[in-house]
N, C-alpha and C positions, 0 to 999 in steps of 0.2 A: 504494500500500500504506500503510495507516495504522500508527501506532506509530512509536516512535523506535528507531534502532539503539542499541547500547550506547554508541557515541561521543556520540550526541546526548543520551542520557540523562545521561551523565557531565557533559557540558558544561552542560546545563540545571540539574543539581544542584550544579555548582561543584566537581566532583571529577574525578579522572582515571579513565580506563577501568580501570586496574589496581585502583583503590580499589573500584570497582563489583564487579569480580571477587573481590576479597578479601572484601567484604561477602557475596557469594554463597557463597563457601567457608565463611564463618562462620555461614551460615544466616539472615542478616539480610535479605537480598534473595533473591527467587526467580529462577530462571533459566528464562525461557520456553522452551517447546520450539521446535525448528527446524521451520519449515513444510516439508512434503515435496511433491514433485510439480512439474511444469512450471508456470511462471508464478506461483510462490508466493514470490517474493522471493529466489530463489537460496539458500534455506536460512538466511537471515539472521534471527536472533531479533529480535523486536519487543517493545518495552516501552511500557507505557501510562502514563496520568496517575497511577494508583495506585502504580505503581513509583516515579515521580518524587516523589510525596508522601512515600512511605516513605523514599526516599533523603534528602530534605530533612529529615525528622524525625530520621534518624540523625545527619546533620551538625549539626543544631541541638542535639540532645541531647549530642553530643560537645563542642560549644562550651560547654555548661553544666557540663561536667566529668564527665559520666557515662561509665563504662567501656563497652566493647562488650558485656560480659556483662550489665551493668545495662540497657543499651539493648535487648538481646534479651528480657530479662524484661519491660521496659516494653511492648515490641511485643506480647508474648504477653498481657499484662494488658489492653491496649487491646481485644483481641478479646473479652475476658470482662468488661470494665468493672469490674475489681476496684480501686476507688479507694483503699481502705484500704492495700493493699500498695503502690500507686503513691505514695501520700503517705509511707509509711514509707521507700521508696527515696529519695524526694526529700529527706526530712528527714535521712537518713543522709548524703546528698551535701552538704547544708548543713553538717552537723557537720564533714565532711572539709574543706570549703572554709574554714570558720572556722579550723580548725587550720592550714591552709596560709597563710591570711592572717596569723595570729599568727606563724608561722615567718618569713614574708617581712617582717613588720613588725620583728621582732627583727634579721633580717639587714640591713635597711635602717638601723636605728638603729646597729648595730655599724659598718657601712660609713661612715655619716655621722660617727661619732666618729673613725674612722681618717682620713677626709678632713680633718676639722678639725685633728687632730694633725699631719698632713702639712703643712698650711698654716701652722703655727706657726713653722716654721723651714725654711731651705733647706740646712741642714747636717746631716751624718750620714745614716744609712740612712733611707729612706722608710718610715714606719710601715705604709703600705698594702702595699708590696712585702714587708716583713718578716712581715706577718700571714699571707701566703699562701705563704711559703717553707716547704718541707718540713722537718720536725724531723730533726735528725741522729741 
């Protein structure tokens, strides 16, 4: 029987079976029908190369910071080749990533200052620990 079981699809895509099922519930991946009748794989669903490509696309898009909602839209756009909207989604993601980079840069600078202050003396309260202590 050709095709992959859900376990083989998940392994080939570098995700767990529950992740594949979650993507199916979200409408990102289709769920193939179960074959019926004797000698048809015992009713086990089979996935093809297109399913694997789609799964890898989802995983790569997530790694680029896209939300599942944005990924769903990108998948829909792929079918219609609407490049302008795809570019808009990508540019919006870049703006969000730039904001996150700025936030992380500021957090890194603040932590670096605390670490420097902590290293100035071994006496008194540690500036790092004091910075994260809840206010009374």
